[in-house]
VEXSERO-490032 format. One record per residue (C-alpha): x, y, z; residue in three letters. Coordinates in steps of 0.1 Angstrom, whole numbers, plus 5000, padded with zeros to 4 digits. Layout:
% residues N
     u     v     w  res
     X     Y     Z  ALA
...
% end
This chain:
% residues 403
     u     v     w  res
  4936  5061  4862  MET
  4942  5058  4899  ILE
  4977  5044  4894  LYS
  4985  5071  4869  LYS
  4975  5099  4893  ILE
  4992  5082  4922  THR
  5025  5079  4904  ALA
  5024  5116  4893  ALA
  5016  5129  4927  PHE
  5042  5108  4945  LEU
  5070  5120  4922  CYS
  5061  5156  4929  ALA
  5053  5152  4966  ALA
  5088  5138  4972  LEU
  5103  5170  4959  MET
  5090  5185  4991  LEU
  5108  5159  5013  THR
  5143  5149  5021  THR
  5140  5115  5003  PHE
  5160  5108  4972  THR
  5146  5095  4939  GLY
  5111  5097  4926  CYS
  5088  5076  4947  GLY
  5076  5067  4981  PHE
  5106  5058  5002  GLN
  5095  5036  5032  LYS
  5129  5030  5047  ASN
  5119  4994  5051  ASN
  5151  4977  5038  THR
  5152  4941  5051  ALA
  5173  4936  5082  SER
  5207  4919  5076  GLN
  5212  4909  5113  THR
  5190  4897  5141  VAL
  5189  4916  5174  ASN
  5194  4894  5204  ALA
  5165  4911  5221  ASP
  5140  4905  5193  ASP
  5126  4873  5207  TRP
  5105  4865  5225  PRO
  5080  4893  5218  VAL
  5045  4898  5231  THR
  5020  4914  5206  VAL
  4985  4921  5218  ASN
  4987  4895  5246  GLY
  5003  4868  5224  VAL
  5039  4858  5231  THR
  5059  4847  5200  ILE
  5091  4828  5210  SER
  5109  4831  5176  LYS
  5106  4845  5141  LYS
  5077  4827  5124  PRO
  5088  4804  5096  ALA
  5058  4815  5077  GLY
  5028  4838  5082  VAL
  4992  4838  5069  ALA
  4972  4870  5068  VAL
  4934  4870  5068  VAL
  4927  4907  5068  SER
  4930  4929  5037  PRO
  4942  4958  5059  ASN
  4969  4938  5076  LEU
  4980  4924  5042  ALA
  4984  4960  5030  ASP
  5005  4969  5060  VAL
  5026  4937  5056  VAL
  5033  4947  5020  LEU
  5042  4982  5030  SER
  5067  4969  5055  LEU
  5082  4946  5028  GLY
  5075  4913  5045  TYR
  5058  4897  5015  ASP
  5082  4868  5013  LEU
  5072  4856  5048  GLN
  5036  4852  5037  LEU
  5024  4817  5030  LYS
  4986  4822  5028  GLY
  4959  4849  5027  LYS
  4921  4852  5029  SER
  4903  4855  4996  LYS
  4894  4892  5003  ASP
  4931  4901  5003  CYS
  4930  4910  4967  THR
  4963  4929  4964  GLN
  4980  4919  4931  ASP
  5013  4909  4947  SER
  4994  4883  4968  LEU
  4976  4866  4939  SER
  4999  4835  4939  THR
  4992  4827  4976  LEU
  4968  4800  4987  ALA
  4935  4812  5002  ASN
  4930  4802  5038  VAL
  4904  4809  5065  THR
  4905  4809  5103  LEU
  4882  4778  5101  ASP
  4908  4756  5086  ASP
  4938  4754  5109  ALA
  4953  4724  5091  GLN
  4953  4742  5057  GLN
  4971  4771  5073  ILE
  4997  4748  5088  LYS
  5000  4729  5055  LYS
  5009  4761  5037  GLN
  5038  4765  5061  GLY
  5024  4793  5083  ALA
  5032  4792  5120  ALA
  5014  4825  5127  LEU
  4982  4841  5115  VAL
  4975  4878  5115  LEU
  4938  4887  5118  THR
  4918  4919  5123  GLY
  4891  4903  5143  ARG
  4891  4880  5174  LYS
  4889  4842  5165  PRO
  4860  4823  5178  THR
  4867  4798  5206  GLU
  4865  4769  5182  ALA
  4888  4785  5158  GLN
  4913  4794  5185  GLN
  4913  4758  5199  ASN
  4918  4743  5164  ALA
  4947  4767  5157  LEU
  4963  4759  5191  ASP
  4960  4722  5184  ASN
  4977  4727  5150  ALA
  5005  4746  5166  GLY
  4996  4778  5148  VAL
  4996  4811  5168  GLN
  4971  4838  5160  VAL
  4975  4875  5167  VAL
  4946  4900  5164  MET
  4957  4935  5153  ILE
  4928  4959  5148  PRO
  4928  4987  5122  ALA
  4939  5022  5132  ALA
  4910  5045  5137  SER
  4931  5076  5135  SER
  4965  5089  5123  ARG
  4978  5087  5158  ALA
  4971  5050  5159  GLN
  4989  5042  5126  LEU
  5023  5038  5144  GLU
  5007  5014  5168  THR
  4993  4993  5140  LEU
  5026  4992  5120  TYR
  5048  4985  5150  THR
  5025  4956  5161  ALA
  5027  4940  5126  VAL
  5065  4946  5125  GLY
  5070  4931  5160  ALA
  5050  4900  5151  ALA
  5069  4895  5119  MET
  5104  4905  5128  GLU
  5107  4909  5166  GLY
  5106  4933  5195  LYS
  5134  4956  5184  VAL
  5140  4951  5147  THR
  5104  4948  5137  GLY
  5092  4975  5160  THR
  5118  5000  5146  GLN
  5109  4990  5111  ARG
  5072  4995  5117  GLY
  5078  5029  5133  LYS
  5098  5042  5104  LYS
  5073  5029  5078  ALA
  5044  5045  5096  ALA
  5062  5078  5099  GLN
  5071  5076  5062  SER
  5035  5069  5052  ALA
  5023  5099  5071  MET
  5051  5121  5057  LEU
  5041  5111  5022  THR
  5004  5119  5028  ILE
  5014  5153  5043  ASP
  5036  5160  5013  SER
  5007  5153  4989  ILE
  4985  5177  5011  THR
  5011  5204  5006  ARG
  5007  5202  4969  LEU
  4971  5211  4970  VAL
  4967  5247  4958  PRO
  4955  5274  4982  LYS
  4921  5288  4970  LYS
  4895  5312  4984  ASN
  4867  5287  4975  THR
  4861  5255  4994  VAL
  4858  5221  4977  THR
  4833  5199  4995  THR
  4830  5161  4992  GLY
  4822  5129  5009  VAL
  4830  5092  5006  TYR
  4798  5071  5007  LEU
  4799  5034  5014  TYR
  4763  5027  5005  ASP
  4729  5042  5001  THR
  4719  5035  5037  ASN
  4738  5064  5054  GLY
  4773  5048  5053  GLY
  4800  5075  5050  ALA
  4836  5081  5060  ALA
  4831  5102  5090  THR
  4855  5126  5108  GLY
  4862  5102  5137  ASP
  4877  5076  5113  THR
  4910  5074  5095  LEU
  4892  5070  5062  ALA
  4874  5103  5069  GLY
  4906  5122  5074  THR
  4919  5110  5040  LEU
  4894  5134  5023  LEU
  4908  5162  5043  THR
  4944  5152  5034  ALA
  4933  5154  4998  ALA
  4923  5191  5003  GLY
  4886  5183  5004  ILE
  4862  5196  5031  THR
  4846  5164  5043  ASN
  4809  5171  5048  VAL
  4807  5140  5070  ALA
  4835  5154  5092  GLY
  4811  5162  5121  ASP
  4793  5128  5119  SER
  4805  5097  5137  LYS
  4806  5060  5134  GLY
  4807  5059  5096  ASN
  4771  5071  5095  LYS
  4757  5103  5081  MET
  4720  5112  5083  ASP
  4706  5117  5049  ILE
  4690  5150  5059  THR
  4724  5163  5069  ALA
  4739  5150  5036  LEU
  4713  5167  5015  LYS
  4718  5200  5035  ARG
  4756  5198  5029  ALA
  4750  5189  4993  ASN
  4787  5180  4985  PRO
  4803  5190  4952  GLN
  4821  5156  4949  LEU
  4811  5121  4959  ILE
  4836  5092  4961  PHE
  4823  5057  4965  CYS
  4831  5020  4960  PRO
  4830  5005  4925  THR
  4794  4997  4915  GLY
  4777  5023  4938  LEU
  4774  5051  4913  LYS
  4745  5037  4895  ALA
  4726  5030  4928  GLN
  4731  5066  4939  LEU
  4715  5078  4907  ALA
  4684  5058  4916  GLN
  4682  5061  4953  ALA
  4658  5086  4970  ASP
  4677  5113  4989  GLY
  4708  5107  4969  TYR
  4698  5111  4932  LYS
  4691  5148  4936  ASP
  4725  5157  4952  LEU
  4745  5181  4930  GLN
  4774  5157  4928  ALA
  4750  5131  4913  VAL
  4732  5154  4889  THR
  4765  5170  4878  ASN
  4782  5137  4871  GLN
  4807  5143  4899  LYS
  4806  5108  4914  VAL
  4839  5089  4913  TYR
  4841  5052  4920  GLU
  4872  5037  4936  MET
  4884  5002  4945  ASN
  4868  4998  4979  PRO
  4901  4985  4995  LEU
  4916  5019  4991  LEU
  4896  5034  5019  MET
  4897  5003  5040  LYS
  4935  4995  5039  THR
  4961  5015  5057  GLN
  4993  5008  5037  GLY
  4996  5017  5001  GLU
  4959  5017  4998  GLY
  4953  5049  5018  MET
  4981  5067  5000  ILE
  4965  5058  4966  SER
  4931  5070  4980  ALA
  4945  5104  4989  VAL
  4964  5109  4957  THR
  4934  5099  4936  TYR
  4909  5121  4954  MET
  4933  5151  4953  ALA
  4938  5145  4916  GLY
  4900  5145  4910  VAL
  4894  5176  4931  ALA
  4924  5196  4917  TYR
  4930  5184  4881  PRO
  4955  5212  4876  GLU
  4978  5193  4899  LEU
  4982  5166  4873  LEU
  4997  5191  4849  LYS
  5020  5204  4876  THR
  5032  5171  4888  THR
  5037  5158  4852  SER
  5059  5188  4844  ALA
  5078  5184  4877  ALA
  5085  5147  4870  SER
  5097  5155  4835  SER
  5120  5183  4847  SER
  5134  5160  4874  SER
  5143  5134  4848  SER
  5160  5159  4825  VAL
  5179  5173  4855  ALA
  5191  5139  4865  SER
  5212  5134  4834  GLY
  5210  5110  4804  ASN
  5183  5084  4801  ILE
  5192  5047  4802  ILE
  5186  5033  4767  PRO
  5153  5015  4762  ASN
  5139  5030  4793  SER
  5127  5063  4808  LYS
  5151  5060  4838  ILE
  5179  5086  4844  PRO
  5213  5070  4839  ALA
  5225  5078  4874  ASN
  5196  5062  4891  THR
  5200  5036  4919  THR
  5169  5016  4930  LEU
  5169  4996  4962  LYS
  5147  4977  4986  SER
  5120  5000  5000  GLY
  5117  5022  4969  ASP
  5083  5025  4952  GLN
  5079  5045  4920  ASN
  5074  5042  4882  ASP
  5112  5035  4877  TYR
  5109  5003  4899  VAL
  5078  4992  4879  LYS
  5096  4998  4845  GLN
  5125  4976  4859  MET
  5100  4950  4871  GLN
  5083  4948  4837  ASN
  5117  4943  4820  ARG
  5126  4916  4846  LEU
  5094  4899  4839  LYS
  5102  4899  4801  GLU
  5135  4883  4809  LEU
  5120  4856  4831  GLY
  5131  4868  4865  TYR
  5099  4880  4879  LEU
  5069  4857  4882  PHE
  5043  4881  4897  VAL
  5026  4912  4885  SER
  5048  4943  4887  PRO
  5036  4967  4914  THR
  5063  4994  4915  GLY
  5073  4983  4950  LEU
  5109  4972  4955  TYR
  5102  4944  4981  GLY
  5121  4913  4991  ASP
  5109  4895  4960  GLY
  5124  4921  4937  THR
  5156  4920  4957  VAL
  5159  4883  4949  GLN
  5151  4889  4912  CYS
  5179  4914  4910  ILE
  5203  4890  4927  LYS
  5193  4863  4902  ASP
  5198  4887  4873  PHE
  5231  4899  4886  GLN
  5243  4863  4890  LEU
  5235  4853  4854  TYR
  5248  4886  4840  ASN
  5282  4884  4858  ASP
  5275  4914  4881  ILE
  5282  4914  4918  GLU
  5250  4900  4935  THR
  5240  4928  4959  THR
  5203  4929  4953  GLY
  5206  4967  4946  VAL
  5198  4979  4911  ALA
  5227  5004  4907  ASP
  5233  5022  4874  PRO
  5254  4993  4860  LYS
  5227  4968  4868  THR
  5200  4989  4853  LEU
  5219  4996  4821  ALA
  5224  4958  4817  LYS
  5187  4950  4825  ILE
  5175  4973  4797  PHE
  5203  4964  4773  SER
  5197  4942  4742  ASN
  5223  4917  4753  ASN
  5208  4911  4789  ALA
  5210  4874  4797  VAL
  5175  4860  4803  PRO
  5168  4836  4832  ARG
  5177  4801  4820  PRO
  5145  4780  4814  ALA
  5157  4752  4837  ASP
  5169  4774  4865  SER
  5157  4767  4901  ASP
  5174  4798  4916  SER
% end
């Protein structure tokens, strides 16, 4: 349900922006040239002399940002709590096993917490650098987070610029969703609860501001440190409660929570816990889902808007729902990309789960398809390429191909 709501919202939200197409444009097309001033670069006190041959990420939040920036092909390993679908084929690693990280081909590790002295020494001895990049605690810090990741992955100039554009694009997308929320005389109140021990997304955190972005008055907005006193929560008595998967049943049994109107009225909505903890695609999905729950009429509006947009775009490519004049490229994220990825998977060109994000892996898939179908290998899915992909005579990937 979350993915369905997200797709509908993003299509309509982008009608309010200057982006083209139906989907979140992150402007993160991979760089074709290397700036002479990119290396060395110093990120949070660590100097990286050249572009890392491979990177491991041991933070779900940083993994989400890396994916938003389109650096997925540089990843060689991830921690087991990085559960994003597009990372499922990567080996699991930990900061405690420097040799395993090195074995996977990673020369750099991105982490959200400081390594212990023993971990740091082992990584140093293995020739693996480690950079700690903390999560953003506010919207204002998002750009700092994105540019730090970009610089570590792609250098001082190229990576920083890419990170800055991606952060601005993410915030613009959230603002566009906020503008879709209908103006009403009544207030919709809500809260995101982490547990039954007072854990809540408070106003001094980025997670807390996501509720506001969804057009919901966060009753924990005046609380701090991800803690809200149960007495204050009962007094605020929110209309809606959002929480991690599995917490709904606990709330229905816990003293102080079970009598809240949201609980008694069955207005408790579970979410993948990563959505409120990650600051790439996760946070955008969180905003769109919560807005869709709070304002269900928006789903009808966005659905109609998406349909009208498709009709206005011209004829539809046979065997698809994609307008015939569509061009998809690196950095796009929408249902059209996912349709294309599903078809590429059928034809044997895509080996991971379709996500709807046109990242570096999808670029390579398109190049491979174009090669075997006698089309110029640009990596861009132009109308000619898309028509061929969905045609009945598209050439599948040869079974013995190593491309």
